[in-house]
DRENMAR-248559 format. One record per residue (C-alpha): residue number from 1; residue in one letter; x, y, z. Coordinates in pm, whole numbers, plus 32768, in hexadecimal, padded with zeros to 4 digits. Example, Ala and Ser with C-alpha at 12.3 -4.5 7.8 and 13.67 -1.06 7.14 Angstrom:
! residues 2
<r><nr>1</nr><rest>a</rest><px>84CE</px><py>7E3E</py><pz>830C</pz></r>
<r><nr>2</nr><rest>s</rest><px>8557</px><py>7F96</py><pz>82CA</pz></r>
This chain:
! residues 203
<r><nr>1</nr><rest>x</rest><px>2C42</px><py>F89C</py><pz>7C23</pz></r>
<r><nr>2</nr><rest>x</rest><px>2D21</px><py>F839</py><pz>7AFC</pz></r>
<r><nr>3</nr><rest>x</rest><px>2E04</px><py>F760</py><pz>7BE2</pz></r>
<r><nr>4</nr><rest>x</rest><px>2CD1</px><py>F6B8</py><pz>7C69</pz></r>
<r><nr>5</nr><rest>x</rest><px>2C48</px><py>F671</py><pz>7B0E</pz></r>
<r><nr>6</nr><rest>x</rest><px>2D8E</px><py>F5D0</py><pz>7A9E</pz></r>
<r><nr>7</nr><rest>x</rest><px>2D94</px><py>F4CD</py><pz>7BB4</pz></r>
<r><nr>8</nr><rest>x</rest><px>2C81</px><py>F3EC</py><pz>7B29</pz></r>
<r><nr>9</nr><rest>x</rest><px>2D35</px><py>F3E5</py><pz>79D1</pz></r>
<r><nr>10</nr><rest>x</rest><px>2E7C</px><py>F37F</py><pz>7A76</pz></r>
<r><nr>11</nr><rest>x</rest><px>2DCF</px><py>F278</py><pz>7B48</pz></r>
<r><nr>12</nr><rest>x</rest><px>2D2E</px><py>F1E8</py><pz>7A0F</pz></r>
<r><nr>13</nr><rest>x</rest><px>2E7C</px><py>F1D9</py><pz>795A</pz></r>
<r><nr>14</nr><rest>x</rest><px>2F1C</px><py>F120</py><pz>7A84</pz></r>
<r><nr>15</nr><rest>x</rest><px>2DF6</px><py>F02C</py><pz>7A7A</pz></r>
<r><nr>16</nr><rest>x</rest><px>2E33</px><py>EFE3</py><pz>790A</pz></r>
<r><nr>17</nr><rest>x</rest><px>2FA0</px><py>EFB6</py><pz>793B</pz></r>
<r><nr>18</nr><rest>x</rest><px>2F63</px><py>EECF</py><pz>7A6E</pz></r>
<r><nr>19</nr><rest>x</rest><px>2E63</px><py>EE0D</py><pz>79A7</pz></r>
<r><nr>20</nr><rest>x</rest><px>2F5A</px><py>EDD0</py><pz>787E</pz></r>
<r><nr>21</nr><rest>x</rest><px>306B</px><py>ED77</py><pz>796A</pz></r>
<r><nr>22</nr><rest>x</rest><px>2F91</px><py>EC74</py><pz>7A21</pz></r>
<r><nr>23</nr><rest>x</rest><px>2F2C</px><py>EBE5</py><pz>78D3</pz></r>
<r><nr>24</nr><rest>x</rest><px>3091</px><py>EBCA</py><pz>785E</pz></r>
<r><nr>25</nr><rest>x</rest><px>30F7</px><py>EB22</py><pz>799B</pz></r>
<r><nr>26</nr><rest>x</rest><px>2FDF</px><py>EA2B</py><pz>797E</pz></r>
<r><nr>27</nr><rest>x</rest><px>3034</px><py>E9EC</py><pz>7817</pz></r>
<r><nr>28</nr><rest>x</rest><px>319F</px><py>E9AB</py><pz>7869</pz></r>
<r><nr>29</nr><rest>x</rest><px>314B</px><py>E8C5</py><pz>7989</pz></r>
<r><nr>30</nr><rest>x</rest><px>3064</px><py>E808</py><pz>78B0</pz></r>
<r><nr>31</nr><rest>x</rest><px>3162</px><py>E7DE</py><pz>779D</pz></r>
<r><nr>32</nr><rest>x</rest><px>3268</px><py>E776</py><pz>7898</pz></r>
<r><nr>33</nr><rest>x</rest><px>317A</px><py>E66C</py><pz>7925</pz></r>
<r><nr>34</nr><rest>x</rest><px>312E</px><py>E5EC</py><pz>77CD</pz></r>
<r><nr>35</nr><rest>x</rest><px>32A4</px><py>E5DC</py><pz>7774</pz></r>
<r><nr>36</nr><rest>x</rest><px>3305</px><py>E529</py><pz>78BA</pz></r>
<r><nr>37</nr><rest>x</rest><px>31D6</px><py>E42E</py><pz>7895</pz></r>
<r><nr>38</nr><rest>x</rest><px>3246</px><py>E3E9</py><pz>7726</pz></r>
<r><nr>39</nr><rest>x</rest><px>33B6</px><py>E3B7</py><pz>7797</pz></r>
<r><nr>40</nr><rest>x</rest><px>334D</px><py>E2CE</py><pz>78A7</pz></r>
<r><nr>41</nr><rest>x</rest><px>326D</px><py>E209</py><pz>77C7</pz></r>
<r><nr>42</nr><rest>x</rest><px>338C</px><py>E1E8</py><pz>76C9</pz></r>
<r><nr>43</nr><rest>x</rest><px>3483</px><py>E184</py><pz>77DF</pz></r>
<r><nr>44</nr><rest>x</rest><px>33A2</px><py>E073</py><pz>785C</pz></r>
<r><nr>45</nr><rest>x</rest><px>3357</px><py>DFF5</py><pz>76FF</pz></r>
<r><nr>46</nr><rest>x</rest><px>34CC</px><py>DFE6</py><pz>76B1</pz></r>
<r><nr>47</nr><rest>x</rest><px>351D</px><py>DF3A</py><pz>77FC</pz></r>
<r><nr>48</nr><rest>x</rest><px>3401</px><py>DE38</py><pz>77AB</pz></r>
<r><nr>49</nr><rest>x</rest><px>348B</px><py>DDFE</py><pz>764E</pz></r>
<r><nr>50</nr><rest>x</rest><px>35E7</px><py>DDC0</py><pz>76DE</pz></r>
<r><nr>51</nr><rest>x</rest><px>3563</px><py>DCDB</py><pz>77EB</pz></r>
<r><nr>52</nr><rest>x</rest><px>348F</px><py>DC18</py><pz>76F3</pz></r>
<r><nr>53</nr><rest>x</rest><px>35B9</px><py>DBF3</py><pz>7608</pz></r>
<r><nr>54</nr><rest>x</rest><px>3697</px><py>DB7D</py><pz>7723</pz></r>
<r><nr>55</nr><rest>x</rest><px>358C</px><py>DA80</py><pz>7786</pz></r>
<r><nr>56</nr><rest>x</rest><px>356E</px><py>D9FE</py><pz>7625</pz></r>
<r><nr>57</nr><rest>x</rest><px>36F3</px><py>D9E0</py><pz>7610</pz></r>
<r><nr>58</nr><rest>x</rest><px>36FC</px><py>D927</py><pz>7762</pz></r>
<r><nr>59</nr><rest>x</rest><px>35E6</px><py>D83F</py><pz>76EC</pz></r>
<r><nr>60</nr><rest>x</rest><px>36B1</px><py>D7EC</py><pz>75B2</pz></r>
<r><nr>61</nr><rest>x</rest><px>37DD</px><py>D79F</py><pz>7685</pz></r>
<r><nr>62</nr><rest>x</rest><px>3721</px><py>D6B6</py><pz>776F</pz></r>
<r><nr>63</nr><rest>x</rest><px>367C</px><py>D606</py><pz>7651</pz></r>
<r><nr>64</nr><rest>x</rest><px>37D6</px><py>D5D5</py><pz>75AC</pz></r>
<r><nr>65</nr><rest>x</rest><px>386A</px><py>D556</py><pz>76E8</pz></r>
<r><nr>66</nr><rest>x</rest><px>374D</px><py>D44F</py><pz>770F</pz></r>
<r><nr>67</nr><rest>x</rest><px>3777</px><py>D3ED</py><pz>75A3</pz></r>
<r><nr>68</nr><rest>x</rest><px>38F3</px><py>D3BE</py><pz>75C4</pz></r>
<r><nr>69</nr><rest>x</rest><px>38C3</px><py>D303</py><pz>7719</pz></r>
<r><nr>70</nr><rest>x</rest><px>37CF</px><py>D20B</py><pz>7674</pz></r>
<r><nr>71</nr><rest>x</rest><px>3880</px><py>D1D3</py><pz>7533</pz></r>
<r><nr>72</nr><rest>x</rest><px>3955</px><py>D0BB</py><pz>75B7</pz></r>
<r><nr>73</nr><rest>x</rest><px>3827</px><py>CFFB</py><pz>7636</pz></r>
<r><nr>74</nr><rest>x</rest><px>3788</px><py>D024</py><pz>74E7</pz></r>
<r><nr>75</nr><rest>x</rest><px>38C5</px><py>CFA6</py><pz>7439</pz></r>
<r><nr>76</nr><rest>x</rest><px>38B9</px><py>CE68</py><pz>7511</pz></r>
<r><nr>77</nr><rest>x</rest><px>3744</px><py>CE4C</py><pz>74F2</pz></r>
<r><nr>78</nr><rest>x</rest><px>373F</px><py>CE41</py><pz>766E</pz></r>
<r><nr>79</nr><rest>x</rest><px>35CE</px><py>CE89</py><pz>76A5</pz></r>
<r><nr>80</nr><rest>x</rest><px>35D9</px><py>CE5A</py><pz>7823</pz></r>
<r><nr>81</nr><rest>x</rest><px>3709</px><py>CF3C</py><pz>7848</pz></r>
<r><nr>82</nr><rest>x</rest><px>3669</px><py>D041</py><pz>7763</pz></r>
<r><nr>83</nr><rest>x</rest><px>3529</px><py>D047</py><pz>782C</pz></r>
<r><nr>84</nr><rest>x</rest><px>35E2</px><py>D05E</py><pz>796F</pz></r>
<r><nr>85</nr><rest>x</rest><px>36BA</px><py>D17A</py><pz>78E7</pz></r>
<r><nr>86</nr><rest>x</rest><px>357F</px><py>D23D</py><pz>786A</pz></r>
<r><nr>87</nr><rest>x</rest><px>34D2</px><py>D205</py><pz>79B6</pz></r>
<r><nr>88</nr><rest>x</rest><px>3603</px><py>D284</py><pz>7A79</pz></r>
<r><nr>89</nr><rest>x</rest><px>3620</px><py>D3C2</py><pz>79A2</pz></r>
<r><nr>90</nr><rest>x</rest><px>34B5</px><py>D409</py><pz>79BD</pz></r>
<r><nr>91</nr><rest>x</rest><px>34D8</px><py>D40E</py><pz>7B43</pz></r>
<r><nr>92</nr><rest>x</rest><px>35D3</px><py>D52B</py><pz>7B28</pz></r>
<r><nr>93</nr><rest>x</rest><px>354B</px><py>D68B</py><pz>7B9C</pz></r>
<r><nr>94</nr><rest>x</rest><px>3490</px><py>D744</py><pz>7A91</pz></r>
<r><nr>95</nr><rest>x</rest><px>3461</px><py>D614</py><pz>79AE</pz></r>
<r><nr>96</nr><rest>x</rest><px>32FA</px><py>D5B1</py><pz>798B</pz></r>
<r><nr>97</nr><rest>x</rest><px>3308</px><py>D494</py><pz>7898</pz></r>
<r><nr>98</nr><rest>x</rest><px>33ED</px><py>D3EC</py><pz>7796</pz></r>
<r><nr>99</nr><rest>x</rest><px>3387</px><py>D300</py><pz>7682</pz></r>
<r><nr>100</nr><rest>x</rest><px>33F2</px><py>D27C</py><pz>7534</pz></r>
<r><nr>101</nr><rest>x</rest><px>331F</px><py>D24E</py><pz>73F8</pz></r>
<r><nr>102</nr><rest>x</rest><px>3365</px><py>D167</py><pz>72E2</pz></r>
<r><nr>103</nr><rest>x</rest><px>3334</px><py>D1CF</py><pz>7172</pz></r>
<r><nr>104</nr><rest>x</rest><px>31C6</px><py>D169</py><pz>7177</pz></r>
<r><nr>105</nr><rest>x</rest><px>3180</px><py>D24D</py><pz>72A2</pz></r>
<r><nr>106</nr><rest>x</rest><px>3161</px><py>D131</py><pz>73A4</pz></r>
<r><nr>107</nr><rest>x</rest><px>31E8</px><py>D170</py><pz>7506</pz></r>
<r><nr>108</nr><rest>x</rest><px>331A</px><py>D07E</py><pz>751A</pz></r>
<r><nr>109</nr><rest>x</rest><px>3396</px><py>D0F6</py><pz>7667</pz></r>
<r><nr>110</nr><rest>x</rest><px>3303</px><py>D1E4</py><pz>7775</pz></r>
<r><nr>111</nr><rest>x</rest><px>3340</px><py>D24A</py><pz>78D5</pz></r>
<r><nr>112</nr><rest>x</rest><px>31CD</px><py>D20D</py><pz>78F4</pz></r>
<r><nr>113</nr><rest>x</rest><px>31AE</px><py>D09A</py><pz>78C3</pz></r>
<r><nr>114</nr><rest>x</rest><px>3038</px><py>D0AD</py><pz>788C</pz></r>
<r><nr>115</nr><rest>x</rest><px>3063</px><py>D14F</py><pz>7736</pz></r>
<r><nr>116</nr><rest>x</rest><px>3166</px><py>D05C</py><pz>76A9</pz></r>
<r><nr>117</nr><rest>x</rest><px>30F3</px><py>CFB9</py><pz>7555</pz></r>
<r><nr>118</nr><rest>x</rest><px>2FE3</px><py>D0C2</py><pz>752D</pz></r>
<r><nr>119</nr><rest>x</rest><px>2FC7</px><py>D18F</py><pz>73E9</pz></r>
<r><nr>120</nr><rest>x</rest><px>2FD3</px><py>D30A</py><pz>740A</pz></r>
<r><nr>121</nr><rest>x</rest><px>2EE2</px><py>D3F4</py><pz>7366</pz></r>
<r><nr>122</nr><rest>x</rest><px>2FA9</px><py>D47F</py><pz>7241</pz></r>
<r><nr>123</nr><rest>x</rest><px>2ED0</px><py>D5B1</py><pz>7232</pz></r>
<r><nr>124</nr><rest>x</rest><px>2EFA</px><py>D60F</py><pz>739D</pz></r>
<r><nr>125</nr><rest>x</rest><px>303A</px><py>D573</py><pz>7416</pz></r>
<r><nr>126</nr><rest>x</rest><px>31AA</px><py>D599</py><pz>73BD</pz></r>
<r><nr>127</nr><rest>x</rest><px>3176</px><py>D51B</py><pz>725F</pz></r>
<r><nr>128</nr><rest>x</rest><px>30A7</px><py>D644</py><pz>71FC</pz></r>
<r><nr>129</nr><rest>x</rest><px>31CD</px><py>D725</py><pz>71A6</pz></r>
<r><nr>130</nr><rest>x</rest><px>325C</px><py>D62F</py><pz>70A0</pz></r>
<r><nr>131</nr><rest>x</rest><px>310E</px><py>D5CA</py><pz>7009</pz></r>
<r><nr>132</nr><rest>x</rest><px>3082</px><py>D722</py><pz>6FFA</pz></r>
<r><nr>133</nr><rest>x</rest><px>31A9</px><py>D79C</py><pz>6F41</pz></r>
<r><nr>134</nr><rest>x</rest><px>31D4</px><py>D65E</py><pz>6E7A</pz></r>
<r><nr>135</nr><rest>x</rest><px>3346</px><py>D645</py><pz>6EC5</pz></r>
<r><nr>136</nr><rest>x</rest><px>3436</px><py>D565</py><pz>6F90</pz></r>
<r><nr>137</nr><rest>x</rest><px>3492</px><py>D5CD</py><pz>70F2</pz></r>
<r><nr>138</nr><rest>x</rest><px>35FB</px><py>D61D</py><pz>7091</pz></r>
<r><nr>139</nr><rest>x</rest><px>3575</px><py>D73B</py><pz>6FA0</pz></r>
<r><nr>140</nr><rest>x</rest><px>347E</px><py>D7B6</py><pz>7099</pz></r>
<r><nr>141</nr><rest>x</rest><px>34B5</px><py>D923</py><pz>7115</pz></r>
<r><nr>142</nr><rest>x</rest><px>352A</px><py>D943</py><pz>7274</pz></r>
<r><nr>143</nr><rest>x</rest><px>33E1</px><py>D9F8</py><pz>72FD</pz></r>
<r><nr>144</nr><rest>x</rest><px>330F</px><py>D8D4</py><pz>7267</pz></r>
<r><nr>145</nr><rest>x</rest><px>33C6</px><py>D7D2</py><pz>7343</pz></r>
<r><nr>146</nr><rest>x</rest><px>3335</px><py>D879</py><pz>747B</pz></r>
<r><nr>147</nr><rest>x</rest><px>31D2</px><py>D877</py><pz>7507</pz></r>
<r><nr>148</nr><rest>x</rest><px>3148</px><py>D8F8</py><pz>7650</pz></r>
<r><nr>149</nr><rest>x</rest><px>3018</px><py>D865</py><pz>7702</pz></r>
<r><nr>150</nr><rest>x</rest><px>2F82</px><py>D86A</py><pz>7867</pz></r>
<r><nr>151</nr><rest>x</rest><px>2F84</px><py>D733</py><pz>7946</pz></r>
<r><nr>152</nr><rest>x</rest><px>2F3E</px><py>D71F</py><pz>7ABA</pz></r>
<r><nr>153</nr><rest>x</rest><px>2F22</px><py>D894</py><pz>7AE1</pz></r>
<r><nr>154</nr><rest>x</rest><px>306E</px><py>D8F1</py><pz>7A3A</pz></r>
<r><nr>155</nr><rest>x</rest><px>30ED</px><py>D93B</py><pz>78E3</pz></r>
<r><nr>156</nr><rest>x</rest><px>31CF</px><py>D82A</py><pz>7843</pz></r>
<r><nr>157</nr><rest>x</rest><px>32C3</px><py>D85A</py><pz>7727</pz></r>
<r><nr>158</nr><rest>x</rest><px>32EF</px><py>D72B</py><pz>7641</pz></r>
<r><nr>159</nr><rest>x</rest><px>3404</px><py>D709</py><pz>753C</pz></r>
<r><nr>160</nr><rest>x</rest><px>3428</px><py>D5F7</py><pz>7437</pz></r>
<r><nr>161</nr><rest>x</rest><px>357F</px><py>D591</py><pz>73BE</pz></r>
<r><nr>162</nr><rest>x</rest><px>35CD</px><py>D4A7</py><pz>72A1</pz></r>
<r><nr>163</nr><rest>x</rest><px>3676</px><py>D357</py><pz>72EC</pz></r>
<r><nr>164</nr><rest>x</rest><px>374F</px><py>D343</py><pz>71BB</pz></r>
<r><nr>165</nr><rest>x</rest><px>37E5</px><py>D1FD</py><pz>7114</pz></r>
<r><nr>166</nr><rest>x</rest><px>3952</px><py>D208</py><pz>7163</pz></r>
<r><nr>167</nr><rest>x</rest><px>3A53</px><py>D11D</py><pz>70BD</pz></r>
<r><nr>168</nr><rest>x</rest><px>3A77</px><py>D062</py><pz>7208</pz></r>
<r><nr>169</nr><rest>x</rest><px>3904</px><py>D016</py><pz>7200</pz></r>
<r><nr>170</nr><rest>x</rest><px>38DD</px><py>CFC6</py><pz>7094</pz></r>
<r><nr>171</nr><rest>x</rest><px>3A0E</px><py>CEDE</py><pz>70A9</pz></r>
<r><nr>172</nr><rest>x</rest><px>399A</px><py>CE3A</py><pz>71E8</pz></r>
<r><nr>173</nr><rest>x</rest><px>395C</px><py>CCC4</py><pz>71DC</pz></r>
<r><nr>174</nr><rest>x</rest><px>384A</px><py>CCB3</py><pz>72DC</pz></r>
<r><nr>175</nr><rest>x</rest><px>374B</px><py>CD9B</py><pz>7247</pz></r>
<r><nr>176</nr><rest>x</rest><px>37E4</px><py>CE33</py><pz>710A</pz></r>
<r><nr>177</nr><rest>x</rest><px>3721</px><py>CF42</py><pz>705B</pz></r>
<r><nr>178</nr><rest>x</rest><px>3770</px><py>CF8E</py><pz>6EEF</pz></r>
<r><nr>179</nr><rest>x</rest><px>3846</px><py>D0B9</py><pz>6EB4</pz></r>
<r><nr>180</nr><rest>x</rest><px>373B</px><py>D15D</py><pz>6DDF</pz></r>
<r><nr>181</nr><rest>x</rest><px>3657</px><py>D16F</py><pz>6F0F</pz></r>
<r><nr>182</nr><rest>x</rest><px>36B4</px><py>D2D6</py><pz>6F8A</pz></r>
<r><nr>183</nr><rest>x</rest><px>35D6</px><py>D2E8</py><pz>70BF</pz></r>
<r><nr>184</nr><rest>x</rest><px>35A0</px><py>D1BD</py><pz>71B3</pz></r>
<r><nr>185</nr><rest>x</rest><px>34BE</px><py>D26B</py><pz>729E</pz></r>
<r><nr>186</nr><rest>x</rest><px>3473</px><py>D3A4</py><pz>736C</pz></r>
<r><nr>187</nr><rest>x</rest><px>34D3</px><py>D3FE</py><pz>74CB</pz></r>
<r><nr>188</nr><rest>x</rest><px>33BE</px><py>D4CA</py><pz>7579</pz></r>
<r><nr>189</nr><rest>x</rest><px>3432</px><py>D587</py><pz>76AE</pz></r>
<r><nr>190</nr><rest>x</rest><px>333F</px><py>D640</py><pz>7796</pz></r>
<r><nr>191</nr><rest>x</rest><px>33C7</px><py>D749</py><pz>7889</pz></r>
<r><nr>192</nr><rest>x</rest><px>330E</px><py>D814</py><pz>798C</pz></r>
<r><nr>193</nr><rest>x</rest><px>32F2</px><py>D98C</py><pz>7957</pz></r>
<r><nr>194</nr><rest>x</rest><px>3292</px><py>D9D5</py><pz>7AC5</pz></r>
<r><nr>195</nr><rest>x</rest><px>33DD</px><py>DA71</py><pz>7B1B</pz></r>
<r><nr>196</nr><rest>x</rest><px>33E1</px><py>DB3E</py><pz>79DB</pz></r>
<r><nr>197</nr><rest>x</rest><px>3284</px><py>DBB5</py><pz>7A13</pz></r>
<r><nr>198</nr><rest>x</rest><px>32E7</px><py>DC19</py><pz>7B7F</pz></r>
<r><nr>199</nr><rest>x</rest><px>3401</px><py>DCDF</py><pz>7AFB</pz></r>
<r><nr>200</nr><rest>x</rest><px>3327</px><py>DD8D</py><pz>79FB</pz></r>
<r><nr>201</nr><rest>x</rest><px>321E</px><py>DDDD</py><pz>7B09</pz></r>
<r><nr>202</nr><rest>x</rest><px>3335</px><py>DE73</py><pz>7BED</pz></r>
<r><nr>203</nr><rest>x</rest><px>33C6</px><py>DF44</py><pz>7AD0</pz></r>
């Protein structure tokens, strides 16, 4: 009878141990899932940051190339040549629009001929960064030179670059600017983020 009475006690102990083991396994699995999810989130976030940084660097390089390629036309005051060069660069893959503002915020040149000679909204356009911070473009922080907006169902990255008064320009006979005039205008380059967004979605 004593052996028979001990069996329920042993069975109850086994059940308690089994219950604790199951709870421990569930807790460990839950903790592992949380850790893996956190690591995955941090990895994706880090990958996104690297891709966005690479995109901004690429945008700066493209803008600099356009500025260098158009500087010769500006020095000669070749308006037709400058407009043709801007239109040709805007037709390259990934380039949405290229335009040049004067110091007053008027669009002097643009790959979209319909907006030439129009004044931009200084509170909503490329001028905002300078006017909001009340400083010249040359002293504007790098992130403030960029802006992102949506157009035709895709995100577009726009970057503004100063067109500085070089000695060749201030000494030019055709359209000389005083050496004290530091900034002659602004180059506004718009690039498609469709490829970048596709990579982010696949990542």
